[in-house]
C-alpha positions as CSV (number, residue, x, y, z in Angstrom):
1,X,-16.0,7.5,-19.2
2,X,-17.3,3.8,-19.9
3,X,-19.4,1.9,-17.7
4,X,-18.2,-1.2,-15.5
5,X,-20.8,-3.3,-17.3
6,X,-18.5,-3.7,-20.2
7,X,-17.5,-7.6,-20.7
8,X,-14.0,-8.4,-19.8
9,X,-13.7,-5.9,-16.9
10,X,-11.5,-6.6,-13.9
11,X,-12.8,-5.4,-10.5
12,X,-9.2,-4.6,-8.2
13,X,-8.6,-3.5,-4.4
14,X,-5.9,-1.3,-3.9
15,X,-5.2,0.0,-0.7
16,X,-1.9,2.5,0.7
17,X,0.6,1.6,3.8
18,X,-0.3,-1.8,6.2
19,X,1.5,-1.4,9.0
20,X,0.6,-4.2,11.7
21,X,3.8,-3.4,13.9
22,X,4.1,-2.2,17.0
23,X,1.1,-1.2,18.7
24,X,-1.2,-3.4,16.1
25,X,1.1,-6.6,16.7
26,X,0.8,-6.1,20.5
27,X,-3.1,-6.1,20.4
28,X,-2.9,-9.7,18.4
29,X,-2.8,-12.9,20.1
30,X,0.8,-13.5,19.6
31,X,2.4,-9.8,20.3
32,X,6.1,-9.9,19.5
33,X,9.0,-8.5,21.7
34,X,7.8,-4.8,22.8
35,X,11.3,-2.9,23.3
36,X,11.7,-0.1,20.5
37,X,14.7,1.7,19.5
38,X,12.9,5.0,18.6
39,X,13.8,8.5,19.9
40,X,10.7,9.3,21.6
41,X,9.0,5.5,22.5
42,X,10.8,2.6,23.5
43,X,7.9,0.5,24.6
44,X,5.2,-0.7,21.6
45,X,2.5,-1.0,24.2
46,X,2.8,2.8,24.9
47,X,1.3,3.1,21.2
48,X,-2.1,1.2,22.3
49,X,-2.2,3.2,25.4
50,X,-2.4,6.3,22.9
51,X,-5.0,4.7,20.8
52,X,-6.9,4.2,24.0
53,X,-7.0,7.4,25.5
54,X,-7.7,8.5,21.9
55,X,-10.7,6.6,21.1
56,X,-11.5,4.1,23.8
57,X,-10.5,0.4,25.0
58,X,-9.3,-2.3,23.3
59,X,-10.3,-5.6,24.5
60,X,-7.2,-7.1,23.4
61,X,-6.0,-10.0,22.3
62,X,-8.3,-9.6,19.5
63,X,-9.1,-12.1,16.8
64,X,-7.5,-12.1,13.0
65,X,-9.8,-10.3,11.7
66,X,-10.1,-7.6,14.2
67,X,-7.8,-5.0,12.4
68,X,-9.6,-4.9,9.3
69,X,-13.1,-4.1,10.8
70,X,-15.2,-3.1,8.1
71,X,-13.0,-3.5,5.5
72,X,-13.4,-7.2,4.9
73,X,-17.2,-6.6,4.7
74,X,-16.6,-3.9,2.0
75,X,-14.4,-6.3,0.1
76,X,-17.0,-9.2,0.3
77,X,-19.5,-6.5,-1.1
78,X,-17.0,-5.5,-4.1
79,X,-15.8,-9.0,-4.9
80,X,-12.4,-7.7,-6.0
81,X,-10.1,-10.2,-8.4
82,X,-7.3,-8.7,-6.9
83,X,-5.9,-7.4,-3.8
84,X,-2.9,-5.3,-3.5
85,X,-1.6,-3.8,-0.3
86,X,1.8,-2.3,0.5
87,X,2.9,-4.2,3.6
88,X,4.9,-1.6,5.7
89,X,6.2,-4.3,8.6
90,X,8.6,-7.1,8.6
91,X,7.4,-10.0,9.9
92,X,10.2,-11.2,11.8
93,X,10.8,-12.0,15.9
94,X,14.3,-10.6,14.9
95,X,15.7,-8.4,17.4
96,X,18.6,-7.1,15.2
97,X,17.0,-3.3,14.2
98,X,18.8,-2.0,11.1
99,X,21.5,0.3,12.5
100,X,20.6,3.9,12.3
101,X,17.4,4.0,11.5
102,X,14.9,5.5,14.0
103,X,11.8,3.6,13.2
104,X,11.3,0.1,13.3
105,X,8.4,-2.0,12.3
106,X,8.0,-5.8,13.0
107,X,5.0,-7.9,13.1
108,X,5.5,-11.1,15.3
109,X,5.1,-14.4,12.2
110,X,2.6,-16.0,14.5
111,X,0.4,-13.1,13.9
112,X,0.6,-13.7,10.4
113,X,-3.2,-15.0,10.3
114,X,-4.4,-11.4,10.8
115,X,-2.9,-10.4,7.3
116,X,-4.3,-13.1,6.0
117,X,-7.6,-12.4,7.2
118,X,-7.7,-9.9,4.3
119,X,-6.5,-12.6,1.7
120,X,-4.2,-10.5,-0.1
121,X,-3.0,-11.3,-3.6
122,X,0.2,-9.1,-3.7
123,X,1.9,-7.9,-0.4
124,X,4.2,-5.0,-2.2
125,X,7.4,-5.2,-0.1
126,X,9.7,-2.4,-1.9
127,X,9.1,0.2,1.2
128,X,11.5,1.7,3.8
129,X,10.7,-0.6,6.2
130,X,10.3,-4.3,5.0
131,X,14.1,-4.4,6.0
132,X,13.7,-2.5,9.7
133,X,15.2,-5.9,11.3
134,X,17.9,-6.3,8.7
135,X,18.3,-9.2,6.3
136,X,17.6,-12.0,8.6
137,X,14.3,-10.3,9.5
138,X,13.6,-9.5,5.5
139,X,14.6,-13.6,5.1
140,X,11.6,-14.4,7.8
141,X,9.0,-12.2,6.5
142,X,9.5,-14.0,3.2
143,X,9.4,-17.3,4.6
144,X,6.3,-16.4,6.5
145,X,4.6,-15.1,3.6
146,X,5.1,-18.0,1.5
147,X,4.4,-20.6,4.0
148,X,0.9,-19.0,4.4
149,X,0.5,-18.7,0.7
150,X,0.5,-14.7,0.5
151,X,2.3,-13.5,-2.7
152,X,4.3,-10.6,-3.0
153,X,6.8,-8.3,-4.9
154,X,9.3,-6.0,-5.1
155,X,11.6,-7.8,-2.7
156,X,13.4,-11.1,-2.7
157,X,16.4,-13.2,-1.8
158,X,18.6,-11.5,-4.5
159,X,17.8,-9.4,-7.6
160,X,16.0,-11.6,-9.5
161,X,13.6,-12.8,-7.2
162,X,12.9,-9.1,-5.9
163,X,12.6,-8.0,-9.8
164,X,9.9,-10.3,-10.5
165,X,6.3,-9.5,-10.6
166,X,3.3,-10.9,-8.5
167,X,1.3,-12.7,-11.1
168,X,-2.4,-12.6,-10.1
169,X,-4.7,-14.3,-12.6
170,X,-7.5,-12.5,-14.4
171,X,-9.6,-15.2,-16.0
172,X,-8.0,-16.1,-19.1
173,X,-5.3,-13.2,-18.6
174,X,-3.1,-11.9,-15.6
175,X,-2.1,-8.9,-13.8
176,X,1.6,-8.4,-13.3
177,X,2.6,-6.6,-10.4
178,X,5.9,-4.8,-10.4
179,X,7.3,-3.1,-7.3
180,X,9.9,-0.4,-6.4
181,X,11.0,1.6,-3.8
182,X,12.4,4.9,-4.6
183,X,15.1,6.7,-2.3
184,X,12.9,9.7,-1.7
185,X,10.7,7.6,0.4
186,X,13.7,6.9,3.0
187,X,14.8,3.6,1.3
188,X,18.2,3.2,1.9
189,X,20.7,2.3,-1.2
190,X,22.3,-0.6,1.4
191,X,18.7,-2.2,0.6
192,X,19.2,-2.7,-2.9
193,X,19.0,-6.2,-3.9
194,X,21.8,-7.4,-5.9
195,X,22.7,-10.7,-7.3
196,X,24.6,-11.6,-4.8
197,X,22.5,-9.8,-1.5
198,X,18.8,-9.7,-0.5
199,X,16.8,-7.0,-0.3
200,X,14.2,-4.8,-2.8
201,X,14.2,-3.1,-5.9
202,X,15.6,0.0,-5.4
203,X,15.8,2.9,-7.3
204,X,17.8,6.1,-6.7
205,X,15.7,8.5,-8.7
206,X,13.0,8.9,-11.5
207,X,15.6,9.1,-14.0
208,X,15.3,8.1,-17.6
209,X,17.3,5.2,-16.8
210,X,15.2,4.3,-14.1
211,X,12.4,4.5,-16.4
212,X,14.1,2.2,-18.6
213,X,15.0,-0.1,-15.8
214,X,11.2,-0.8,-15.2
215,X,10.2,-1.0,-18.8
216,X,12.9,-3.7,-19.3
217,X,11.8,-5.3,-16.3
218,X,8.2,-5.4,-17.3
219,X,8.9,-6.4,-20.8
220,X,11.3,-9.6,-19.8
221,X,8.1,-10.9,-18.0
222,X,5.0,-9.8,-19.8
223,X,3.1,-12.3,-21.9
224,X,0.4,-11.0,-24.8
225,X,-2.7,-10.2,-22.9
226,X,-1.2,-9.2,-19.7
227,X,-2.5,-6.0,-17.4
228,X,0.5,-4.5,-15.7
229,X,0.7,-2.4,-12.4
230,X,3.5,-0.3,-11.3
231,X,4.0,-0.2,-7.5
232,X,5.3,2.6,-6.5
233,X,7.1,4.1,-2.6
234,X,7.9,7.4,-3.5
235,X,8.1,11.1,-2.1
236,X,8.0,12.2,1.6
237,X,5.1,10.9,4.1
238,X,3.4,14.6,4.5
239,X,3.0,16.3,1.5
240,X,-0.3,16.8,-0.8
241,X,2.0,18.6,-3.7
242,X,3.1,16.2,-6.7
243,X,6.3,17.0,-7.8
244,X,6.3,17.7,-11.9
245,X,9.0,15.1,-11.8
246,X,6.8,12.3,-10.3
247,X,3.8,13.0,-13.0
248,X,6.2,12.9,-15.7
249,X,7.4,9.7,-14.5
250,X,3.8,8.1,-14.1
251,X,3.0,9.2,-17.8
252,X,6.0,8.0,-19.2
253,X,4.9,4.0,-17.4
254,X,2.0,4.7,-19.0
255,X,3.6,5.7,-22.3
256,X,5.5,2.4,-22.0
257,X,2.6,0.3,-21.6
258,X,1.9,0.2,-17.7
259,X,-1.7,0.0,-17.3
260,X,-1.7,1.4,-13.6
261,X,0.2,3.0,-11.3
262,X,0.0,2.5,-7.8
263,X,1.6,5.2,-5.7
264,X,2.3,5.0,-2.3
265,X,4.4,6.4,1.2
266,X,2.4,9.7,1.9
267,X,0.6,9.3,5.5
268,X,-2.4,10.7,3.7
269,X,-4.3,10.3,0.6
270,X,-3.5,12.8,-2.6
271,X,-4.8,13.5,-5.5
272,X,-5.9,11.6,-8.5
273,X,-5.2,11.5,-12.5
274,X,-6.7,9.5,-15.5
275,X,-3.6,10.0,-18.2
276,X,-4.8,8.1,-21.6
277,X,-7.4,6.5,-19.3
278,X,-5.1,4.6,-17.5
279,X,-5.2,5.1,-13.4
280,X,-2.5,7.2,-11.9
281,X,-2.9,7.5,-7.9
282,X,0.0,9.3,-6.3
283,X,-0.2,8.4,-2.9
284,X,-2.7,6.3,-1.3
285,X,-2.3,6.9,2.2
286,X,-2.0,4.8,5.3
287,X,-4.8,2.4,5.6
288,X,-3.9,0.8,8.7
289,X,-1.6,2.1,11.1
290,X,-0.7,2.9,15.2
291,X,-1.1,6.3,15.0
292,X,-3.9,7.1,17.2
293,X,-3.5,9.6,19.7
294,X,-0.4,11.4,18.0
295,X,-0.9,14.9,18.4
296,X,1.0,16.0,15.0
297,X,-0.2,16.3,11.5
298,X,-4.0,16.0,12.6
299,X,-4.6,18.5,9.7
300,X,-3.9,16.0,7.2
301,X,-6.5,13.8,8.9
302,X,-4.6,10.8,9.3
303,X,-7.0,9.1,10.9
304,X,-8.8,8.8,7.3
305,X,-8.4,5.8,5.1
306,X,-9.4,5.0,1.5
307,X,-10.3,1.8,-0.2
308,X,-9.6,1.8,-4.0
309,X,-12.1,-0.2,-6.2
310,X,-10.9,0.3,-10.1
311,X,-12.6,-1.5,-12.7
312,X,-10.4,-1.7,-15.5
313,X,-11.2,-2.9,-19.0
314,X,-9.9,-6.7,-19.1
315,X,-8.7,-6.5,-22.8
316,X,-7.0,-2.7,-22.7
317,X,-6.4,-2.2,-19.3
318,X,-8.6,1.7,-19.3
319,X,-9.9,3.0,-16.3
320,X,-13.5,2.3,-16.6
321,X,-14.5,3.6,-12.8
322,X,-13.0,3.9,-10.0
323,X,-15.3,3.6,-6.8
324,X,-13.8,4.9,-3.3
325,X,-14.6,3.6,0.3
326,X,-14.1,6.1,3.0
327,X,-12.8,4.4,5.9
328,X,-11.6,5.6,9.5
329,X,-8.8,4.5,12.0
330,X,-10.0,3.9,15.5
331,X,-8.9,1.6,17.6
332,X,-6.4,-0.1,15.7
333,X,-9.1,-1.3,13.3
334,X,-10.2,0.2,10.1
335,X,-14.3,0.9,10.0
336,X,-16.3,3.2,7.6
337,X,-16.0,6.8,7.8
338,X,-18.3,8.8,9.7
339,X,-19.8,11.5,7.8
340,X,-17.8,14.1,8.5
341,X,-15.0,12.3,7.2
342,X,-16.5,11.1,4.1
343,X,-17.2,14.9,3.6
344,X,-13.8,16.0,4.4
345,X,-12.1,13.2,2.0
346,X,-14.8,14.5,-0.6
347,X,-13.8,17.9,-0.5
348,X,-10.0,17.0,-0.1
349,X,-9.9,14.9,-3.1
350,X,-12.0,17.3,-5.1
351,X,-9.2,19.9,-4.2
352,X,-6.2,17.6,-5.3
353,X,-7.5,16.6,-8.2
354,X,-8.2,19.7,-9.9
355,X,-4.7,20.1,-11.0
356,X,-5.5,16.6,-13.0
357,X,-8.9,17.6,-14.1
358,X,-10.4,14.8,-11.5
359,X,-13.0,14.8,-8.9
360,X,-15.6,12.7,-6.8
361,X,-19.1,12.2,-6.6
362,X,-21.1,11.0,-3.6
363,X,-22.8,7.8,-4.4
364,X,-24.0,6.7,-0.9
365,X,-21.8,5.0,1.3
366,X,-18.7,5.7,-1.4
367,X,-17.2,8.4,-3.7
368,X,-16.9,7.9,-7.3
369,X,-14.0,9.3,-9.6
370,X,-14.8,11.7,-12.8
371,X,-12.4,12.5,-15.2
372,X,-12.3,14.9,-18.3
């Protein structure tokens, strides 16, 4: 294992699902229409009420920085060269929910400042909520992100735009972020972008054909010196186990030249692997959601989140170090986790990292990955 002091190193910030719709949208300065089309909740402010019952009153409307809480100070401390999030919310005022879908996330476009407050360099859109409000909603999402100067990957007005990576400068190099949504995470086949239709970069499965699709796209865009991240929305919401197929696919991506696998979809963090000196995150877990007060799945601790700060060697893409900052979602804001939450996350990462030969050590207010 190398140290972060090596020359040419780049610090990145990664996190999982950023879900700024529903209850979170309702506490911002410009809440959208509150109607929902869910089986159990039909009014978005109900999620705010649940959070307040759980954690205390929220003095809303809140300012743009509120939802990020302590995370903004942590970002200032680490000063990452690239900030990558999975934006699992349509940014739209559309009132046309995708038919037959039970959950629909939307944040009003006038609230885009709340997203911009974290200064993301890439909003991954290849997930199972970006078309919750139809293709019109996707179009407005893309227009709003573009107007705010927020790059994205994994969705577009056609296949070529959806497949194009976000290109993030890293000094004299670039980090290319390619994003894909897999059907196993609930992304419908109808959401796939085509030459004539908007949508996301969609994979039916983790087959050799899917691998070939990704690697061919990477080869078409990569230039000498580029680093490559594959951001993949895959698997179910509540499951620690990493399937043999997921692990094999991640290894094949690295074998094919990908330097970092950024996996998400699970509402909780999963085990971490380092394969051939490349970081593989199988599930980042949610980073921001409105689940406070919902009683189910509490054993997974969905209130706890992680900020991932890998340091990569700029020349080779090798992982030099990974710091993880434990956070907790409370009152619809992300703040530092209490001591018991840090200990819980450390135990979980050690347990789930065992098959991958990884564990974490405590270093002041953060966890540091160790690998064989």
